[in-house]
TORKEVO-942934 format. One record per residue (C-alpha): residue in three letters; x, y, z. Coordinates in steps of 0.05 Angstrom, whole numbers, plus 5000, padded with zeros to 4 digits. Example, Ala and Ser with C-alpha at 12.3 -4.5 7.8 and 13.67 -1.06 7.14 Angstrom:
<atoms>
Ala524649105156/Ser527349795143/
</atoms>
This chain:
<atoms>
Met086782092516/Ile089082562469/His095382212428/Pro100982482398/His100682472329/Leu106082012290/Pro112482492261/Ile110282422195/Ser107882822132/Leu100683082124/Val101582632064/Glu102882032103/His094982092125/Ala092981882054/Gly095281252062/Pro089480702058/Pro088980172111/Glu091279512090/Gly088179182038/Met084779742013/Thr086180341959/Gly083381051951/His076681141922/Ala074481801929/Gly074482481978/Trp073683201984/Ile078783642009/Cys078384342023/Gly083884852051/Phe084785682037/Ser090185411992/Ala093984811953/Asp098884681907/Ala099784191851/Asp106783931881/Phe103183731946/Met096883491913/Glu100582991864/Ala105182721927/Phe097382711966/Val093282301914/Glu099381801899/Arg099881601957/Phe091581651969/Thr091181201906/Gly098180741904/Gln098180961825/Gly102781431797/Arg102781981756/Ser102681611692/Ala096981121716/Arg092581711736/Ala093782061670/Asp091081431624/Leu084781251673/Gly082381981672/Arg078481871739/Thr077482381792/Phe079282161856/Ile078982861896/Gly074083381894/Leu078584061913/Cys074684621941/Leu079385371951/Asp078186021965/Arg075586361906/Ser082186801905/Gln086786201894/Ala089186161816/Gln087085421788/Ile090284871780/Pro088684681710/Pro085683981699/Gly089483491686/Glu096183791717/Val094783361776/Pro090982691742/Gly085782491794/Val084583161827/Leu080283621808/His080884371826/Leu072984641831/Pro070985281819/Ala066685731864/Arg060185921837/Asp059986661855/Asp062787201885/Ser058987341941/Pro058786721984/Pro056486732057/Tyr063586752086/Arg068787212084/Leu074486772069/Met073886032057/His078185812108/Ala077085072133/Lys081384562125/Val078783772119/Ala079283222083/Leu073882772089/Leu076782072045/Ala073981422026/Phe077680702018/Arg074980091992/Ser076379331973/Ala077979281893/Ala074678521911/Asp068678611959/Asp064679281952/Lys062179292027/Asp068679312054/Trp070880032060/Ala073280572110/Leu072281302121/Arg077881822139/Leu076482502162/Leu082582922171/Val082483692207/Thr087983992199/Thr091784722217/Gly095684792152/Asn094484882077/Trp095084282029/Thr102084602000/Arg108584451996/Gln111184962044/Thr105984702096/Thr110484062100/Glu116584372092/Asp116785122126/Ser110885082179/Ile108984832250/Asp102584492243/Leu097584012273/Val093183452245/Trp087483102282/Arg084982412241/Leu079281892256/Asp078681352225/Leu071680942214/Ala070380212183/Ala064579932157/Gln065179432204/Asp064679972260/Leu056979952234/Leu056179312250/Ala056979392323/Arg051279072359/Glu053379332434/Pro053480082435/Val060380312446/Asp060781012468/Ala067881082431/Leu064880892360/Glu058381252369/Gln062481952382/Cys066781752314/Arg060281592276/Val057482262304/Asp063882692284/Ile063682422209/Val055782542214/Ala058383282228/Ala063683342176/Arg059082942117/Asp054083512140/Phe058984132126/Trp060683812063/Arg054383802041/Gly053484622061/Leu060084782019/Arg059384461963/Gln052784841957/His058185421941/Tyr062485011890/Gln061384791816/Ser061184071840/Arg055983771777/Leu061183241753/Leu062482981818/Glu054982911824/Val048782481781/Asp043182861769/Ala038182591724/Lys040982931660/Ala047782591670/Glu050582271612/Lys053681531625/Ala060881891620/Gln059682291670/Lys056381801716/Thr062281331709/Gln066982021733/Ala062782111787/Ala060781331807/Ala066081391865/Phe062982051895/Leu055281731893/Glu058581121932/Leu061581571979/Glu055381841992/His051881261998/Trp056581052056/Leu055781772089/Ser048181692079/Arg048281052127/Leu050981452189/Lys045781672222/Gly046582232268/Asn045382322354/Thr042082832383/Val045682602456/Val052382642431/Thr055783262413/Pro061083302354/Arg067583422369/Phe068283632302/Ile066284492300/His065184932243/Thr062685552231/Gln057485572175/Gln052185772223/Gln055386012285/Ala062986382305/Leu067485872346/Ile067186322401/Asn058786182409/Gln060085472407/Leu067585432456/Ala064385312523/His058984892510/Arg063984392468/Val068584412526/Lys063484252575/Ala060783662532/His067783362522/Ala071483552588/Gly067683722647/Ser064984442673/Gln070584422722/Arg073485132729/Arg081185102700/Asn086685502726/Asn091485542652/Leu089185732584/Val094885752535/Leu091986042465/Gly097685952405/Ser096986202325/Gly101186442270/Phe096887072256/Trp093587442298/Glu088888162306/Gly092888662261/Glu090489422289/Pro093589662350/Ile089389722402/Thr089089972477/Gly088989522530/Leu089488842518/Pro088688392457/Lys081588322435/Val081087582409/Pro084787322468/Ser081087742510/Lys073887572488/Ile075986832494/Ala078386852564/Lys071887202583/Ala067586692547/Leu071286192584/Val070486462642/Asp061886732634/Ala061085962625/Ser065585782695/Leu070485352648/Leu076285902681/Thr078486172737/Gln078386942744/Ser086086952758/Ala088286392711/Lys094786412678/Ile094686602606/Thr099686472557/Leu100186632483/Val105886192438/Leu106686692378/Glu113486762329/Ser116287372339/Gln116187572265/Gly109687722237/Cys105987802299/Ala101088412288/Ala098388772341/Leu101888452393/Ala108388802371/Asp104689442393/Lys109389682459/Gly101889912483/Val099589282479/Phe105688922503/Asp104989332566/Ser098289192572/Ile099588452575/Lys105388392626/Ala101688842671/Ala095488292664/Lys101487792678/Trp099887472615/Thr106087182594/Leu108987082518/Leu112286362492/His116386212434/Pro113885602400/Phe117184972420/Lys122284822372/Val128084212370/Glu135384522350/Gly136084702280/Asp127884712264/Val126785342230/Arg119285302211/Arg114285792230/Leu108185702268/His102985662230/Ala098085232281/Lys092085492309/Phe090285172386/Leu087685242455/Phe089484902507/Ser086584902582/Ala087784552645/Asn088584452723/Arg095084582748/Gln095284312821/Gly100584462867/Asp106783952856/Ser102683562802/Glu104483422741/Asn098583242718/Cys094083632665/Ala088583612707/Ser080883672668/Ala084483852607/Trp082184032538/Val084584212465/Tyr081384582409/Leu085484562337/Gly082484792271/Ser083985322213/Gly081185972261/Asn087186422275/Leu085986882335/Thr084187422302/Pro075987742297/Ala075187442226/Gly077886682246/Phe074186682319/Leu070387222337/Asn065287462277/Pro060586882245/Pro060786872168/Asn055087402149/Arg058387872186/Gly065287892167/Gly067887252193/Asn072586652155/Leu069185972144/Glu073185572192/Ala073384792218/Gly077084502280/Val075883952332/Ile074184082409/Met075583442450/Ala078183252523/Ala086283172529/Asp087182622574/Gly094582372597/Leu099183012594/Cys103183272638/Trp106783952636/Lys113283862631/Leu118683462596/Gly124083152630/Thr119782902687/Lys119382132710/Ser111782232708/Pro109381652658/Leu104382262623/Leu106082492554/Pro108583252570/Val104383762522/Ala110283972490/Lys110183242452/Val102483402418/Leu102684222417/Pro108584692399/Ile109685012474/Asp116185172498/Trp115285312581/Asn121985642575/Ala121586052519/Asp119286712561/Ile118287322506/Ser120287922556/Asp122788432514/Val118188712458/Ser123689042413/Val124288322391/Leu116588372362/Ser114788592294/Ser108188642260/Gly109388432193/Asp106188662132/Gly098188452153/Pro094787982100/Pro093888262036/Glu087688481994/Arg085887831949/Asp080987911888/Pro077487271853/Leu081586921814/Phe078186201798/Met070186301784/Ala065785791752/Ala063785851681/Ser057985671654/Val059885051642/Ser061884561683/His066484151626/Met065984001556/Leu064583261515/Trp069583111468/Val066482801403/Pro071282521354/Glu070082271290/Asp072981981231/Thr076182571209/Phe074283201257/Asn073683251323/Phe068683661362/Leu067383941433/Ser059683971455/Val056384301517/Pro053683771573/Glu045083641574/Gly042284151615/Glu048284671609/Asp049185281570/Ala055685591535/Thr051586221507/Arg054986691548/Ile061786461552/Val067086391489/Ile070285801487/Leu077585841460/Gly080885401412/Pro087885141409/Asn091485761395/Asn086786241442/Glu082486381383/Ala075486381396/Leu071785761361/Ile065085821327/Glu058885411338/Asp056384931277/Ala049484751257/Cys049384181310/Gly051984651361/Arg059184401370/Phe065584681368/Pro070284381308/Trp077384291348/Asp082984181297/Gly087283731335/Glu087083151385/Gln083783181444/Pro086283581508/Ala085783611578/Tyr080684261582/Val079184841543/Gly080085551563/Thr073285991562/Arg072186681586/Pro065787071594/Ile062387371527/Asp061788061551/Gln069588131566/Asp074888241525/Asp081887841510/Ser084288091581/Ala079287791618/Ser080887191658/Val080886471632/Val078485931661/Leu079685221649/Val074184701640/Pro075684021635/Val074383591575/Leu070382841584/Asp070782341541/Arg066181781511/Tyr068881341566/Gly069081781623/Arg075881961626/Leu076382651645/Ala082483081628/Ala085782471607/Arg092582311562/Arg090582081499/Leu089181501475/Asp094681111438/Pro094280321404/Ile095579701460/Asp097179051444/Leu093378401466/Glu098178341528/Gln096279131552/Ala089179011544/Ile088878371591/Glu094178751639/Leu088979391638/Leu082278911644/Ala085178471698/Gly087578931738/Phe081579441744/Pro079679821770/Ala086780091778/Val091380201717/Pro097779781716/Glu104080291711/Glu108980331663/Gly114280591709/Asp111881311697/Thr118281501653/Arg114682051624/Gly113382671646/Ala107583201648/Glu109383401574/Asp111482721540/Thr106882361501/Pro110081851451/Ala110582011382/Pro105581991332/Pro104981351302/Asp107081441223/Thr100881061194/Asn104480881126/Ile109980481175/Leu105180141213/Ala100679961155/Ala107079611117/Ala108379241190/Ser101778981189/Arg102478671123/Arg108678381142/Ser106978101216/Met099177971195/Pro097777341245/Asp095276731205/Ala087176551231/Arg089575961285/Tyr093876411311/Ala088176981312/Ile083276631341/Arg087276361398/Arg089976951414/Thr082677271411/Met080276701455/Gln085776841507/Leu082977531503/Ile075877341518/Glu078276811582/Ala080477451616/Ile075077921604/Ala070877341626/Gln074377201685/Arg074377911718/Gln068078081692/Thr065177491733/Met067677831804/Val066878641789/Pro062478841840/Gly055979241830/Ala058179831857/Asp063279811800/Trp059379561735/Thr058580241711/Arg065380341703/Trp068279701685/Thr063179681627/Gln066780431607/Arg073480021613/Leu072479471567/Gln070279941520/Cys075980361515/Val080579791518/Leu077579411472/Thr077880011426/Gln085680131436/Leu085379411407/Gly081279701342/Ser081480331302/Leu083180981334/Pro083981711302/Gln090481831271/His094482251317/Gly097482911293/Gly096683361230/Asn090483781225/Gly083883641200/Glu085183631123/Glu090783181131/Arg086282671180/Ala080982671124/Ala085882601064/Ser087681951100/Lys080881731126/Gly084181911191/Met083881291234/Thr088980721249/Arg087579901257/Gly090179481309/Ile092978901273/Leu089978321309/Val082378641288/Glu084778591218/Ala086977971222/Leu080477811249/Leu076778141198/Pro077177631145/Leu074077101189/Glu067477411186/Ile066877251266/Asn064277611317/Pro068477411382/Leu065477951431/Ser058077661430/Cys059177171479/Leu060477671536/Arg053077811537/Glu052177091563/Arg050676821625/Pro056176491648/Phe060677061636/Leu056477501675/Pro057077621753/Asp050677451789/His047578181800/Val047778281727/Lys040578011695/Arg038578081623/Gly034278591609/Ser036778991674/Thr039679651674/Glu047279411690/Phe045278881623/Leu044779441572/Ala049879801604/Leu055079241582/Asp050679091518/Glu051479771501/Ala059079811512/Leu059979131472/Arg055779481407/Ala060580021405/Val068079591402/Glu063479101358/Ala062279841305/Asn068780051316/Trp071779371298/Gly067679261244/Val065078561266/Thr057678801281/Glu055078341220/Phe059177711241/Val056377151271/Gly058276981348/Leu063876531370/Glu060275821387/Cys061475911462/Gly057375301477/Val052475591532/Ser044775801531/Asp040676251569/Ala039575701612/Gly046075701632/
</atoms>
């Protein structure tokens, strides 16, 4: 049965299953905007803008048509807009609108779920406010894979997810997605950034295809939609001939023609030839009167009326001024006085009823499109009947009483604009942030080449590479840096490349000093980040601390030795309690979080000022608690390597243990306690 989607916004379909949070996801569409994506990723993660900006973790990889302007890194924390690899992809437009999302329990890495969204609308605020669109949703949980007995519905869901997985694997080849994938040359910071996407890929790989079951999910990477239509209808709704076909779209073929419009005619013919539609079937087109392209031509309109086709306005409730943007086909049998839509099926997806959207394969001027074709049981034809069935108008925007009988109410509109490529990949996927005591640098990731681009500084000036292959940066850690091709002048378009810091944080807000309570909260809440009320705007950051005031405050309020030890033990106990429960899949992210938070308690670069000013002040500030520990000459962190402080999956000498050891060594150096003796933990390797 086809179920009516609840009257909720597309944003609400990002909401996680109970007990889970958003983990990672891929979204593609023709367009998206920052307002919509901000609302979507907040609903997906349950974390506000401030928390995501601090975390610096990518939750959503976003692939749009290359004609769309870049959403700058960091503008929507948690969303990374990926650039197209080249200007000659194997399709006219990237027009498919598909989300493949993963959710996970924070406590159990084996408790996860996948969600597939196929929508007719773009990921924009306009879609939610001004357009009539449709969305199809499928959820599959990890426990569904463990079903001992074959269940047809579950197997169909698995096959649909597999088809979407393969679609995404093909699509990502045309985008610069290295940051969210792990290769042999990836640094630890990049592995941290990509870890959740690696988990998503692992879960998807557990799903096996089934050649006996046909996916409902359909796309045009190999074939045009029209060439797949008949086979998919037969597989999901049977081989009966239907006597009704409804075609709805927000956009139609543009060039005036003689006779009937080409795309609806070819769709009807394909169904007739496949014995899925009767020769005398009733054909209905659902359209907006404004901007209906060739349908507004009088010759075409007269041909439609001569063929006894029907034109309808879309169904709208009173006061609804939204415009039809949904693309759909609906076909069923109407038998005598029966209200039942017999043998019904539906297509919904991104493909407009244009040659590029429905008729042409990608290698012959077609768009990359995606949708679903499925049976539509349990529907009746009209509203207001006593039938227990669901009226078609409740799930598709069809108003049987809104006939268009006069061509004068139709207008063709301006047609689609010419679109130039705006967002193409630079030769580097990201830059690495390398802070030092007195100066900061940017470096190129291993395996990538910056010789063909110019790296732009804070004032849009070209940066000069130093003898070590690094680019000096006179300022604080940026979310991104501008790049342009080296063979083009200053007027060339600039690609903004995200900056990745040593903690695996991408396009993140700068690190500020924190106190002990904040540190415990950040570590205890892993993998989430606690909110600070989100009172700061996108441009808001704390005022740079005055180092003279900090130093004076430190001298006045320096805790005594016993207090410093007691507070430090409080920290160690909190770390141990959380560390022993971290699942294996989260271990790399945990070691990076641990290093990051403990560094915020220790020594951080002084904010503000230029390079010379930082050099004169030695550029660093140290936390009060760490300052109080130094005279005691103890290393309170060493015990975190001992067995009672480790989860069962971390063994001495393992890759996981070495990751923890590396993080702790970095913090010990930052705190200045490397050479000191460790706290007496009262434990041994024997446990």
